[in-house]
Backbone as CSV, one residue per row, in Angstrom:
resi,resn,N_x,N_y,N_z,CA_x,CA_y,CA_z,C_x,C_y,C_z
1,MET,-104.288,-59.049,-34.408,-104.655,-60.300,-35.066,-103.970,-60.399,-36.425
2,PHE,-104.029,-59.312,-37.214,-103.405,-59.305,-38.525,-101.903,-59.502,-38.416
3,LEU,-101.296,-58.854,-37.408,-99.856,-58.977,-37.235,-99.470,-60.409,-36.908
4,ARG,-100.209,-61.054,-35.984,-99.896,-62.437,-35.628,-100.063,-63.364,-36.836
5,GLU,-101.130,-63.150,-37.626,-101.369,-63.972,-38.814,-100.250,-63.785,-39.830
6,ALA,-99.837,-62.536,-40.035,-98.763,-62.274,-40.985,-97.468,-62.921,-40.530
7,GLN,-97.199,-62.826,-39.229,-95.987,-63.451,-38.714,-96.041,-64.968,-38.898
8,GLY,-97.211,-65.575,-38.649,-97.356,-67.013,-38.821,-97.100,-67.433,-40.254
9,ARG,-97.644,-66.668,-41.209,-97.421,-66.982,-42.613,-95.949,-66.837,-42.977
10,LEU,-95.316,-65.831,-42.414,-93.898,-65.630,-42.686,-93.074,-66.816,-42.211
11,PHE,-93.342,-67.277,-40.981,-92.595,-68.413,-40.442,-92.853,-69.672,-41.269
12,ALA,-94.121,-69.863,-41.664,-94.449,-71.035,-42.475,-93.717,-70.986,-43.809
13,ALA,-93.680,-69.792,-44.403,-92.991,-69.647,-45.683,-91.507,-69.938,-45.539
14,LEU,-90.941,-69.493,-44.449,-89.519,-69.745,-44.222,-89.254,-71.240,-44.045
15,ARG,-90.169,-71.945,-43.366,-90.013,-73.388,-43.200,-90.101,-74.097,-44.549
16,MET,-91.050,-73.634,-45.390,-91.184,-74.216,-46.715,-89.920,-73.996,-47.531
17,THR,-89.331,-72.812,-47.374,-88.100,-72.515,-48.090,-86.986,-73.457,-47.666
18,ALA,-86.886,-73.681,-46.362,-85.853,-74.584,-45.854,-86.061,-75.995,-46.394
19,ASN,-87.304,-76.483,-46.408,-87.584,-77.813,-46.940,-87.249,-77.888,-48.422
20,GLY,-87.559,-76.814,-49.121,-87.277,-76.795,-50.540,-85.793,-76.908,-50.812
21,ASP,-84.981,-76.235,-50.022,-83.540,-76.324,-50.200,-83.069,-77.756,-49.997
22,ALA,-83.692,-78.452,-49.033,-83.249,-79.813,-48.718,-83.644,-80.788,-49.809
23,THR,-84.792,-80.546,-50.457,-85.281,-81.521,-51.439,-85.006,-81.107,-52.864
24,GLY,-84.578,-79.867,-53.044,-84.262,-79.406,-54.395,-85.463,-78.987,-55.195
25,ARG,-86.578,-78.716,-54.584,-87.784,-78.323,-55.323,-87.714,-76.824,-55.607
26,GLY,-87.078,-76.460,-56.710,-86.811,-75.051,-57.006,-88.056,-74.202,-57.123
27,MET,-89.114,-74.722,-57.758,-90.336,-73.930,-57.932,-90.964,-73.606,-56.592
28,GLU,-90.993,-74.588,-55.689,-91.564,-74.353,-54.358,-90.722,-73.340,-53.597
29,ILE,-89.408,-73.396,-53.789,-88.544,-72.423,-53.102,-88.885,-71.009,-53.532
30,ARG,-89.014,-70.813,-54.871,-89.319,-69.464,-55.356,-90.677,-68.992,-54.870
31,GLU,-91.667,-69.862,-54.897,-93.004,-69.488,-54.428,-92.994,-69.183,-52.939
32,SER,-92.253,-70.005,-52.201,-92.193,-69.780,-50.751,-91.530,-68.452,-50.422
33,ARG,-90.490,-68.152,-51.168,-89.828,-66.864,-50.930,-90.752,-65.701,-51.247
34,ARG,-91.502,-65.843,-52.358,-92.437,-64.779,-52.729,-93.483,-64.576,-51.632
35,ILE,-94.047,-65.682,-51.127,-95.036,-65.583,-50.047,-94.397,-64.962,-48.809
36,GLY,-93.156,-65.372,-48.544,-92.470,-64.831,-47.376,-92.293,-63.334,-47.460
37,LEU,-91.933,-62.842,-48.644,-91.769,-61.398,-48.815,-93.095,-60.667,-48.646
38,TYR,-94.186,-61.222,-49.213,-95.500,-60.602,-49.051,-95.887,-60.532,-47.576
39,CYS,-95.651,-61.644,-46.884,-96.009,-61.678,-45.463,-95.174,-60.689,-44.655
40,LEU,-93.889,-60.604,-45.005,-93.026,-59.654,-44.304,-93.499,-58.223,-44.530
41,ALA,-93.882,-57.914,-45.775,-94.393,-56.575,-46.071,-95.678,-56.307,-45.305
42,GLY,-96.573,-57.324,-45.244,-97.818,-57.155,-44.487,-97.560,-56.941,-43.016
43,ALA,-96.590,-57.683,-42.477,-96.261,-57.518,-41.061,-95.717,-56.130,-40.786
44,ALA,-94.866,-55.633,-41.700,-94.308,-54.288,-41.520,-95.405,-53.236,-41.578
45,LEU,-96.353,-53.415,-42.522,-97.472,-52.481,-42.625,-98.304,-52.499,-41.360
46,ALA,-98.576,-53.683,-40.843,-99.374,-53.793,-39.615,-98.670,-53.133,-38.445
47,LEU,-97.356,-53.330,-38.366,-96.601,-52.678,-37.288,-96.682,-51.162,-37.402
48,GLY,-96.594,-50.653,-38.649,-96.679,-49.208,-38.850,-98.028,-48.653,-38.447
49,VAL,-99.110,-49.344,-38.835,-100.462,-48.908,-38.467,-100.629,-48.929,-36.954
50,TRP,-100.136,-49.983,-36.323,-100.250,-50.087,-34.870,-99.494,-48.962,-34.188
51,ALA,-98.278,-48.665,-34.659,-97.471,-47.609,-34.046,-98.137,-46.249,-34.216
52,GLN,-98.708,-45.992,-35.413,-99.380,-44.716,-35.655,-100.610,-44.576,-34.767
53,THR,-101.393,-45.633,-34.648,-102.579,-45.593,-33.796,-102.199,-45.353,-32.344
54,ASP,-101.147,-46.008,-31.899,-100.679,-45.834,-30.528,-100.237,-44.397,-30.290
55,ALA,-99.526,-43.811,-31.268,-99.071,-42.426,-31.122,-100.250,-41.463,-31.066
56,GLU,-101.260,-41.685,-31.930,-102.421,-40.795,-31.933,-103.184,-40.885,-30.618
57,GLU,-103.274,-42.073,-30.041,-103.924,-42.213,-28.736,-103.152,-41.449,-27.666
58,LYS,-101.833,-41.521,-27.736,-101.008,-40.791,-26.776,-101.248,-39.293,-26.903
59,PHE,-101.261,-38.772,-28.143,-101.475,-37.341,-28.352,-102.888,-36.935,-27.926
60,ARG,-103.869,-37.814,-28.133,-105.237,-37.497,-27.707,-105.291,-37.325,-26.190
61,GLY,-104.606,-38.186,-25.482,-104.549,-38.054,-24.026,-103.852,-36.781,-23.604
62,GLN,-102.814,-36.397,-24.332,-102.102,-35.166,-24.001,-102.968,-33.940,-24.268
63,ARG,-103.799,-34.001,-25.326,-104.712,-32.883,-25.590,-105.726,-32.731,-24.468
64,GLU,-106.261,-33.850,-23.995,-107.216,-33.785,-22.890,-106.572,-33.165,-21.652
65,ALA,-105.340,-33.573,-21.360,-104.634,-33.009,-20.207,-104.360,-31.532,-20.422
66,MET,-104.006,-31.143,-21.640,-103.766,-29.731,-21.963,-105.013,-28.896,-21.685
67,VAL,-106.152,-29.360,-22.177,-107.399,-28.616,-21.979,-107.746,-28.528,-20.494
68,ARG,-107.601,-29.619,-19.795,-107.977,-29.666,-18.375,-107.047,-28.823,-17.506
69,GLU,-105.742,-28.961,-17.720,-104.772,-28.356,-16.804,-104.328,-26.952,-17.208
70,GLN,-104.265,-26.689,-18.524,-103.760,-25.393,-18.965,-104.864,-24.384,-19.252
71,LEU,-106.044,-24.862,-19.616,-107.128,-23.965,-20.005,-108.214,-23.876,-18.938
72,MET,-108.821,-25.016,-18.595,-109.947,-25.009,-17.666,-109.538,-24.548,-16.274
73,GLU,-108.311,-24.841,-15.868,-107.872,-24.430,-14.545,-107.453,-22.964,-14.506
74,ARG,-107.411,-22.329,-15.665,-107.168,-20.886,-15.708,-108.509,-20.212,-16.017
75,ASP,-108.521,-19.346,-17.010,-109.773,-18.613,-17.251,-110.319,-18.839,-18.653
76,VAL,-110.012,-19.974,-19.266,-110.626,-20.328,-20.539,-111.720,-21.342,-20.243
77,ARG,-112.969,-20.898,-20.334,-114.094,-21.730,-19.909,-115.139,-21.941,-21.005
78,ASP,-114.986,-21.241,-22.136,-115.954,-21.384,-23.225,-115.894,-22.816,-23.750
79,GLU,-116.995,-23.549,-23.642,-116.985,-24.965,-23.996,-116.701,-25.194,-25.472
80,ARG,-117.148,-24.283,-26.337,-116.859,-24.442,-27.762,-115.366,-24.320,-28.035
81,VAL,-114.710,-23.389,-27.360,-113.264,-23.224,-27.512,-112.537,-24.450,-26.979
82,LEU,-112.955,-24.926,-25.814,-112.315,-26.101,-25.221,-112.450,-27.313,-26.140
83,GLN,-113.627,-27.482,-26.732,-113.837,-28.627,-27.608,-112.985,-28.524,-28.871
84,ALA,-112.892,-27.318,-29.417,-112.052,-27.123,-30.606,-110.607,-27.495,-30.315
85,MET,-110.135,-27.123,-29.133,-108.740,-27.410,-28.805,-108.528,-28.868,-28.411
86,ARG,-109.598,-29.553,-28.029,-109.514,-31.009,-27.852,-109.355,-31.711,-29.202
87,GLU,-109.916,-31.116,-30.242,-109.999,-31.783,-31.532,-108.832,-31.469,-32.466
88,VAL,-108.297,-30.264,-32.404,-107.243,-29.883,-33.349,-105.922,-30.545,-32.938
89,PRO,-105.305,-31.327,-33.818,-104.069,-32.043,-33.477,-102.856,-31.107,-33.495
90,ARG,-102.596,-30.464,-32.394,-101.516,-29.474,-32.317,-100.173,-30.060,-32.762
91,HIS,-99.941,-31.343,-32.520,-98.653,-31.945,-32.881,-98.422,-31.940,-34.385
92,ARG,-99.502,-31.791,-35.173,-99.339,-31.733,-36.629,-98.916,-30.343,-37.098
93,PHE,-98.885,-29.378,-36.184,-98.558,-27.998,-36.542,-97.196,-27.557,-36.015
94,VAL,-96.413,-28.490,-35.520,-95.057,-28.183,-35.069,-94.080,-29.091,-35.825
95,PRO,-92.810,-28.698,-35.923,-91.831,-29.553,-36.602,-91.710,-30.904,-35.902
96,PRO,-91.377,-31.969,-36.634,-91.281,-33.306,-36.038,-90.398,-33.364,-34.795
97,ALA,-89.319,-32.597,-34.783,-88.407,-32.643,-33.639,-89.053,-32.134,-32.356
98,TRP,-90.153,-31.384,-32.473,-90.817,-30.800,-31.302,-92.155,-31.448,-30.996
99,GLN,-92.519,-32.496,-31.724,-93.853,-33.065,-31.535,-94.066,-33.632,-30.139
100,ASN,-93.020,-34.129,-29.513,-93.189,-34.680,-28.163,-93.453,-33.598,-27.131
101,GLN,-93.297,-32.311,-27.509,-93.600,-31.202,-26.607,-94.779,-30.368,-27.097
102,ALA,-95.504,-30.889,-28.077,-96.564,-30.108,-28.712,-97.629,-29.632,-27.743
103,TYR,-97.881,-30.385,-26.680,-98.965,-30.039,-25.750,-98.437,-29.483,-24.432
104,ALA,-97.161,-29.111,-24.409,-96.577,-28.491,-23.223,-97.056,-27.045,-23.111
105,ASP,-96.984,-26.499,-21.919,-97.464,-25.142,-21.633,-96.390,-24.117,-21.992
106,ARG,-96.074,-24.043,-23.281,-95.013,-23.144,-23.725,-95.113,-22.939,-25.231
107,PRO,-94.585,-21.805,-25.733,-94.471,-21.651,-27.184,-93.361,-22.549,-27.716
108,LEU,-93.416,-22.855,-29.021,-92.414,-23.716,-29.642,-91.962,-23.102,-30.968
109,PRO,-90.704,-23.321,-31.345,-90.218,-22.784,-32.627,-90.830,-23.524,-33.814
110,ILE,-91.111,-22.767,-34.876,-91.663,-23.365,-36.099,-90.822,-22.999,-37.315
111,GLY,-89.656,-22.395,-37.087,-88.802,-21.973,-38.191,-88.968,-20.507,-38.502
112,GLU,-88.001,-19.953,-39.260,-88.039,-18.544,-39.671,-88.065,-17.596,-38.460
113,ASP,-87.494,-18.040,-37.331,-87.493,-17.239,-36.094,-88.900,-16.930,-35.595
114,GLN,-89.851,-17.796,-35.917,-91.231,-17.631,-35.475,-91.594,-18.757,-34.506
115,THR,-92.690,-18.568,-33.782,-93.123,-19.567,-32.809,-94.622,-19.832,-32.938
116,ILE,-95.018,-20.981,-32.439,-96.432,-21.279,-32.212,-96.715,-20.937,-30.756
117,SER,-97.764,-20.154,-30.520,-98.062,-19.688,-29.160,-98.407,-20.855,-28.248
118,GLN,-98.184,-20.663,-26.950,-98.552,-21.697,-25.988,-100.057,-21.920,-26.024
119,PRO,-100.523,-23.121,-25.730,-101.957,-23.430,-25.838,-102.852,-22.466,-25.064
120,TYR,-102.429,-22.056,-23.871,-103.265,-21.157,-23.081,-103.543,-19.855,-23.829
121,ILE,-102.508,-19.291,-24.464,-102.684,-18.028,-25.173,-103.613,-18.210,-26.368
122,VAL,-103.467,-19.319,-27.081,-104.363,-19.595,-28.213,-105.808,-19.693,-27.724
123,GLY,-106.014,-20.428,-26.625,-107.363,-20.569,-26.081,-107.928,-19.256,-25.596
124,LEU,-107.102,-18.457,-24.917,-107.572,-17.178,-24.392,-107.933,-16.219,-25.517
125,MET,-107.069,-16.100,-26.521,-107.352,-15.183,-27.626,-108.589,-15.616,-28.399
126,THR,-108.753,-16.916,-28.569,-109.944,-17.412,-29.265,-111.199,-17.102,-28.467
127,GLN,-111.152,-17.303,-27.167,-112.308,-17.007,-26.315,-112.645,-15.517,-26.346
128,LEU,-111.636,-14.659,-26.339,-111.868,-13.215,-26.387,-112.471,-12.789,-27.727
129,ALA,-112.024,-13.426,-28.812,-112.574,-13.091,-30.126,-114.019,-13.559,-30.265
130,ALA,-114.378,-14.607,-29.527,-115.754,-15.123,-29.466,-116.365,-15.396,-30.833
131,PRO,-115.689,-16.147,-31.694,-116.264,-16.425,-33.023,-117.471,-17.347,-32.946
132,GLN,-118.498,-17.013,-33.684,-119.721,-17.808,-33.753,-119.801,-18.526,-35.105
133,PRO,-120.667,-19.524,-35.223,-120.685,-20.350,-36.440,-120.913,-19.587,-37.736
134,GLU,-121.575,-18.431,-37.671,-121.921,-17.730,-38.907,-120.930,-16.626,-39.268
135,VAL,-119.864,-16.416,-38.486,-119.020,-15.234,-38.676,-117.822,-15.504,-39.571
136,VAL,-117.203,-14.390,-40.005,-115.972,-14.412,-40.802,-114.867,-13.782,-39.973
137,VAL,-113.730,-14.479,-39.909,-112.618,-14.047,-39.059,-111.387,-13.785,-39.915
138,LEU,-110.657,-12.724,-39.570,-109.358,-12.442,-40.164,-108.284,-12.758,-39.130
139,GLU,-107.285,-13.541,-39.544,-106.137,-13.794,-38.684,-104.900,-13.170,-39.324
140,ILE,-104.122,-12.470,-38.531,-102.860,-11.905,-38.998,-101.726,-12.709,-38.371
141,GLY,-100.917,-13.337,-39.225,-99.818,-14.160,-38.739,-100.192,-15.631,-38.730
142,THR,-100.245,-16.251,-39.906,-100.666,-17.651,-40.005,-99.730,-18.578,-39.252
143,GLY,-98.416,-18.309,-39.333,-97.449,-19.193,-38.692,-97.559,-20.605,-39.234
144,SER,-97.726,-21.569,-38.348,-97.869,-22.965,-38.780,-99.314,-23.323,-39.110
145,GLY,-100.265,-22.431,-38.800,-101.672,-22.673,-39.114,-102.518,-23.146,-37.946
146,TYR,-101.922,-23.281,-36.750,-102.665,-23.851,-35.627,-103.813,-22.950,-35.169
147,GLN,-103.544,-21.661,-34.962,-104.617,-20.762,-34.533,-105.728,-20.722,-35.576
148,ALA,-105.362,-20.724,-36.854,-106.374,-20.726,-37.912,-107.228,-21.982,-37.849
149,ALA,-106.606,-23.123,-37.543,-107.361,-24.384,-37.455,-108.360,-24.338,-36.302
150,VAL,-107.947,-23.778,-35.165,-108.867,-23.655,-34.027,-110.031,-22.736,-34.397
151,LEU,-109.727,-21.601,-35.001,-110.780,-20.672,-35.410,-111.718,-21.309,-36.436
152,ALA,-111.153,-22.138,-37.315,-111.952,-22.751,-38.379,-113.027,-23.677,-37.828
153,ARG,-112.822,-24.242,-36.656,-113.826,-25.110,-36.042,-114.951,-24.311,-35.398
154,LEU,-114.786,-23.010,-35.311,-115.759,-22.180,-34.600,-116.459,-21.169,-35.497
155,ALA,-115.833,-20.805,-36.619,-116.359,-19.757,-37.486,-116.741,-20.330,-38.848
156,ARG,-117.496,-19.551,-39.600,-117.892,-19.989,-40.948,-116.716,-19.932,-41.910
157,ARG,-115.893,-18.886,-41.793,-114.785,-18.687,-42.719,-113.636,-17.984,-42.005
158,VAL,-112.408,-18.411,-42.316,-111.213,-17.790,-41.746,-110.298,-17.383,-42.890
159,TYR,-109.913,-16.099,-42.890,-108.909,-15.596,-43.818,-107.647,-15.308,-43.009
160,SER,-106.519,-15.826,-43.482,-105.285,-15.706,-42.710,-104.163,-15.173,-43.588
161,ILE,-103.396,-14.232,-43.051,-102.315,-13.584,-43.788,-100.981,-13.910,-43.127
162,GLU,-100.018,-14.325,-43.929,-98.659,-14.594,-43.446,-97.658,-13.858,-44.333
163,ILE,-96.745,-13.135,-43.712,-95.788,-12.344,-44.476,-94.608,-13.168,-44.976
164,LEU,-94.328,-14.295,-44.333,-93.195,-15.136,-44.712,-93.672,-16.230,-45.663
165,PRO,-93.226,-16.198,-46.918,-93.779,-17.114,-47.927,-93.679,-18.589,-47.561
166,ARG,-92.521,-19.041,-47.080,-92.389,-20.477,-46.805,-93.365,-20.928,-45.735
167,LEU,-93.467,-20.155,-44.648,-94.396,-20.520,-43.582,-95.831,-20.517,-44.094
168,GLY,-96.183,-19.480,-44.847,-97.553,-19.382,-45.342,-97.919,-20.512,-46.283
169,GLU,-97.007,-20.859,-47.187,-97.283,-21.936,-48.139,-97.386,-23.282,-47.432
170,GLU,-96.495,-23.525,-46.480,-96.552,-24.790,-45.739,-97.828,-24.876,-44.909
171,ALA,-98.220,-23.758,-44.278,-99.438,-23.763,-43.469,-100.665,-24.014,-44.334
172,ALA,-100.724,-23.375,-45.491,-101.872,-23.579,-46.384,-101.975,-25.036,-46.801
173,ARG,-100.844,-25.644,-47.138,-100.841,-27.051,-47.539,-101.258,-27.951,-46.374
174,ARG,-100.747,-27.658,-45.194,-101.069,-28.463,-44.006,-102.561,-28.378,-43.682
175,LEU,-103.106,-27.183,-43.728,-104.527,-27.007,-43.424,-105.403,-27.760,-44.420
176,GLN,-105.028,-27.735,-45.695,-105.778,-28.477,-46.699,-105.691,-29.977,-46.456
177,GLU,-104.498,-30.458,-46.144,-104.313,-31.890,-45.901,-105.130,-32.373,-44.711
178,LEU,-105.304,-31.499,-43.716,-106.040,-31.875,-42.515,-107.543,-31.603,-42.641
179,GLY,-107.962,-31.087,-43.791,-109.392,-30.944,-44.045,-110.018,-29.626,-43.628
180,TYR,-109.198,-28.597,-43.378,-109.757,-27.299,-42.983,-110.043,-26.487,-44.248
181,GLU,-111.142,-26.813,-44.891,-111.456,-26.217,-46.183,-112.048,-24.819,-46.080
182,ASN,-112.407,-24.383,-44.875,-112.955,-23.035,-44.709,-111.892,-22.025,-44.301
183,VAL,-110.618,-22.359,-44.537,-109.512,-21.431,-44.272,-108.842,-21.080,-45.592
184,GLU,-108.619,-19.780,-45.810,-107.873,-19.317,-46.979,-106.657,-18.538,-46.495
185,VAL,-105.495,-18.895,-47.013,-104.239,-18.262,-46.606,-103.666,-17.483,-47.780
186,LYS,-103.158,-16.290,-47.495,-102.427,-15.566,-48.532,-101.138,-15.006,-47.940
187,ILE,-100.151,-14.804,-48.819,-98.890,-14.188,-48.424,-99.050,-12.689,-48.603
188,GLY,-98.813,-11.931,-47.531,-98.984,-10.494,-47.638,-98.640,-9.779,-46.346
189,ASP,-98.882,-8.492,-46.348,-98.572,-7.603,-45.229,-99.781,-7.509,-44.310
190,GLY,-99.645,-8.045,-43.106,-100.767,-8.034,-42.175,-101.199,-6.650,-41.753
191,TYR,-100.297,-5.677,-41.809,-100.666,-4.299,-41.451,-101.756,-3.755,-42.355
192,LEU,-101.825,-4.292,-43.572,-102.813,-3.797,-44.544,-104.128,-4.560,-44.466
193,GLY,-104.137,-5.668,-43.743,-105.344,-6.475,-43.665,-105.676,-7.109,-44.999
194,TRP,-106.965,-7.397,-45.193,-107.431,-8.057,-46.426,-108.702,-7.318,-46.866
195,PRO,-108.536,-6.112,-47.435,-109.706,-5.268,-47.709,-110.743,-5.896,-48.630
196,GLU,-110.304,-6.790,-49.538,-111.252,-7.406,-50.467,-112.244,-8.321,-49.756
197,LYS,-111.885,-8.804,-48.579,-112.751,-9.718,-47.828,-113.435,-9.036,-46.645
198,ALA,-113.100,-7.798,-46.384,-113.662,-7.059,-45.243,-115.129,-6.715,-45.507
199,PRO,-115.893,-6.415,-44.454,-115.477,-6.322,-43.046,-115.496,-7.687,-42.356
200,PHE,-114.813,-7.763,-41.218,-114.677,-9.005,-40.474,-115.385,-8.904,-39.118
201,ASP,-116.018,-10.001,-38.745,-116.689,-10.047,-37.439,-115.678,-10.102,-36.300
202,ALA,-114.520,-10.691,-36.572,-113.463,-10.775,-35.553,-112.113,-10.760,-36.254
203,ILE,-111.128,-10.188,-35.579,-109.750,-10.165,-36.074,-108.848,-10.638,-34.946
204,VAL,-107.986,-11.589,-35.254,-107.033,-12.117,-34.275,-105.636,-11.901,-34.841
205,VAL,-104.800,-11.206,-34.078,-103.441,-10.885,-34.512,-102.470,-11.670,-33.636
206,THR,-101.587,-12.450,-34.265,-100.710,-13.335,-33.505,-99.248,-12.894,-33.508
207,ALA,-99.013,-11.630,-33.802,-97.691,-11.011,-33.668,-97.928,-9.590,-33.178
208,ALA,-96.919,-8.999,-32.547,-97.140,-7.733,-31.844,-96.678,-6.527,-32.656
209,PRO,-97.615,-5.667,-33.090,-97.229,-4.385,-33.669,-96.924,-3.387,-32.543
210,PRO,-96.140,-2.348,-32.829,-95.888,-1.342,-31.789,-97.130,-0.518,-31.457
211,GLU,-98.029,-0.387,-32.450,-99.283,0.346,-32.268,-100.389,-0.403,-32.996
212,ILE,-101.621,-0.092,-32.670,-102.762,-0.749,-33.317,-102.825,-0.317,-34.783
213,PRO,-102.778,-1.246,-35.740,-102.823,-0.884,-37.160,-104.180,-0.294,-37.557
214,PRO,-104.201,0.944,-38.067,-105.482,1.579,-38.435,-106.267,0.796,-39.480
215,ALA,-105.572,0.156,-40.429,-106.290,-0.578,-41.483,-107.100,-1.719,-40.896
216,LEU,-106.587,-2.350,-39.842,-107.327,-3.450,-39.231,-108.562,-2.928,-38.496
217,VAL,-108.417,-1.806,-37.836,-109.583,-1.210,-37.157,-110.662,-0.877,-38.179
218,ALA,-110.239,-0.325,-39.323,-111.202,0.053,-40.364,-111.915,-1.171,-40.936
219,GLN,-111.245,-2.320,-40.959,-111.838,-3.527,-41.547,-112.648,-4.352,-40.550
220,LEU,-112.682,-3.915,-39.308,-113.483,-4.597,-38.292,-114.941,-4.165,-38.419
221,LYS,-115.822,-5.135,-38.495,-117.249,-4.843,-38.628,-117.785,-4.173,-37.368
222,ARG,-118.799,-3.354,-37.517,-119.468,-2.792,-36.332,-120.016,-3.935,-35.476
223,GLY,-119.755,-3.846,-34.185,-120.122,-4.921,-33.277,-119.066,-6.016,-33.197
224,GLY,-117.960,-5.849,-33.950,-116.925,-6.876,-33.995,-115.877,-6.707,-32.909
225,ARG,-115.008,-7.726,-32.803,-113.941,-7.753,-31.792,-112.593,-7.991,-32.455
226,MET,-111.572,-7.337,-31.916,-110.209,-7.592,-32.346,-109.352,-7.886,-31.120
227,VAL,-108.552,-8.947,-31.220,-107.659,-9.352,-30.138,-106.241,-9.299,-30.683
228,LEU,-105.367,-8.564,-29.993,-103.993,-8.453,-30.486,-103.043,-8.042,-29.372
229,PRO,-101.775,-8.486,-29.463,-100.750,-7.992,-28.560,-100.169,-6.699,-29.130
230,VAL,-99.889,-5.748,-28.276,-99.320,-4.468,-28.724,-98.169,-4.098,-27.806
231,GLY,-97.071,-3.641,-28.398,-95.944,-3.202,-27.579,-94.695,-3.016,-28.407
232,GLN,-93.835,-2.102,-27.988,-92.605,-1.817,-28.718,-91.618,-2.973,-28.641
233,THR,-91.537,-3.635,-27.501,-90.644,-4.785,-27.331,-91.410,-5.888,-26.622
234,ASP,-90.798,-7.090,-26.578,-91.485,-8.197,-25.917,-91.467,-8.058,-24.393
235,GLN,-90.859,-6.988,-23.901,-90.831,-6.774,-22.452,-92.020,-5.957,-21.955
236,ASN,-92.710,-5.272,-22.857,-93.802,-4.403,-22.389,-95.078,-4.566,-23.208
237,GLN,-95.305,-5.760,-23.745,-96.494,-5.991,-24.554,-97.714,-6.262,-23.674
238,GLN,-98.850,-5.817,-24.168,-100.130,-6.109,-23.526,-101.059,-6.744,-24.545
239,LEU,-101.789,-7.763,-24.110,-102.836,-8.325,-24.953,-104.063,-7.446,-24.802
240,LEU,-104.567,-6.932,-25.939,-105.710,-6.017,-25.922,-106.943,-6.682,-26.520
241,LEU,-108.089,-6.297,-25.990,-109.375,-6.634,-26.598,-110.027,-5.339,-27.023
242,LEU,-110.255,-5.179,-28.328,-110.938,-4.008,-28.870,-112.330,-4.415,-29.332
243,GLU,-113.303,-3.550,-29.083,-114.680,-3.801,-29.519,-115.217,-2.564,-30.223
244,LYS,-115.753,-2.783,-31.417,-116.325,-1.674,-32.173,-117.818,-1.586,-31.882
245,SER,-118.293,-0.381,-31.701,-119.707,-0.157,-31.409,-120.597,-0.767,-32.493
246,LYS,-121.772,-1.203,-32.102,-122.731,-1.748,-33.059,-123.399,-0.662,-33.900
247,THR,-123.300,0.576,-33.463,-124.016,1.664,-34.143,-123.104,2.739,-34.726
248,SER,-121.799,2.647,-34.473,-120.861,3.638,-34.998,-119.490,2.990,-35.141
249,ASP,-118.516,3.793,-35.564,-117.157,3.288,-35.707,-116.321,3.521,-34.442
250,GLU,-116.982,3.873,-33.363,-116.255,4.075,-32.100,-115.716,2.739,-31.593
251,VAL,-114.466,2.777,-31.124,-113.802,1.563,-30.632,-113.397,1.760,-29.178
252,THR,-113.719,0.796,-28.363,-113.264,0.787,-26.971,-112.348,-0.422,-26.772
253,GLY,-111.484,-0.319,-25.780,-110.552,-1.419,-25.569,-110.139,-1.558,-24.126
254,ARG,-109.553,-2.699,-23.811,-109.026,-2.930,-22.475,-107.825,-3.859,-22.536
255,ASN,-106.919,-3.663,-21.579,-105.799,-4.580,-21.427,-106.295,-5.880,-20.794
256,VAL,-105.785,-6.988,-21.265,-106.176,-8.290,-20.722,-105.066,-8.842,-19.827
257,ILE,-103.907,-9.129,-20.394,-102.766,-9.632,-19.618,-101.475,-9.203,-20.316
258,PRO,-100.371,-9.133,-19.591,-99.066,-8.943,-20.248,-98.709,-10.199,-21.045
259,VAL,-98.085,-10.005,-22.198,-97.725,-11.136,-23.062,-96.361,-10.879,-23.707
260,ARG,-95.848,-11.924,-24.369,-94.604,-11.796,-25.130,-94.785,-12.497,-26.472
261,PHE,-94.864,-11.714,-27.538,-95.038,-12.229,-28.892,-93.864,-11.785,-29.762
262,VAL,-93.657,-12.508,-30.864,-92.694,-12.031,-31.855,-93.246,-10.737,-32.451
263,PRO,-92.370,-9.833,-32.894,-92.851,-8.563,-33.469,-93.579,-8.782,-34.794
264,MET,-94.552,-7.934,-35.026,-95.274,-7.966,-36.305,-94.440,-7.239,-37.353
265,VAL,-94.202,-7.912,-38.490,-93.304,-7.406,-39.509,-94.129,-6.742,-40.608
266,GLU,-93.603,-5.613,-41.105,-94.245,-4.909,-42.208,-93.392,-5.045,-43.460
267,GLN,-94.021,-5.212,-44.618,-93.276,-5.270,-45.856,-92.609,-3.932,-46.136
268,PRO,-91.419,-3.948,-46.732,-90.751,-2.683,-47.079,-91.651,-1.789,-47.916
269,GLY,-91.746,-0.517,-47.513,-92.591,0.408,-48.236,-94.042,0.332,-47.886
270,GLY,-94.378,-0.539,-46.898,-95.770,-0.677,-46.483,-96.276,0.597,-45.837
271,SER,-97.587,0.770,-45.845,-98.173,1.990,-45.279,-99.350,1.670,-44.388
272,GLY,-99.265,0.504,-43.731,-100.382,0.098,-42.898,-100.337,0.637,-41.497
273,LYS,-99.191,1.177,-41.069,-99.085,1.659,-39.686,-99.798,2.979,-39.512
């Protein structure tokens, strides 16, 4: 309605301008041109709003299809996880050139030779970590911030560590802009964890160390869960679920599925391994 009205005013203004030229009414010509420019600007704004709304509707439909076809038809069935992934706009966490593939069943590049994991893996790892509304979660490997955003809808607080400054700073800014105020990002060595904020009810690691980092095990709360890929190369990685006893520091674990993640990087001189 607004667009049609703006267009009508624009056409009327243009007609007034033409009449003004014919009769020599200079003041009316200037006023008509001014109105015409305002109407043109309003029409452009309306077109932009319409295009943005149309795009968001398209992405919403793609999220629903992603949840239905990639998660529910596999083994991600936790309704809280499914709802979180329906709500988090994954397309806002990938570079513009890849937004049309944001909901495809595949990882995507995010710069710095890093990737955003495929939706199924994000859903599976989140379900395995089983974050509840009152818990605190540590994420290793912020990347673009997507996994942190999903966790933020399920947990009370999320602390996320990224070793690459540009990625970490961009992710922190993006999360703030999108309203995820219960996420804190820092630039640092994920092998060392975040001892000042420990212990954690759950730890999610989104890059693959060759071995389980002892510092992360130490920072896991009793009764807590850690989900991480482990392997020397991307050809032999396994996604592991570790659980710490509720009454001791004993940890048990199991292999979940074979996976392929980027390697977990340690800062030079680090001692977290």
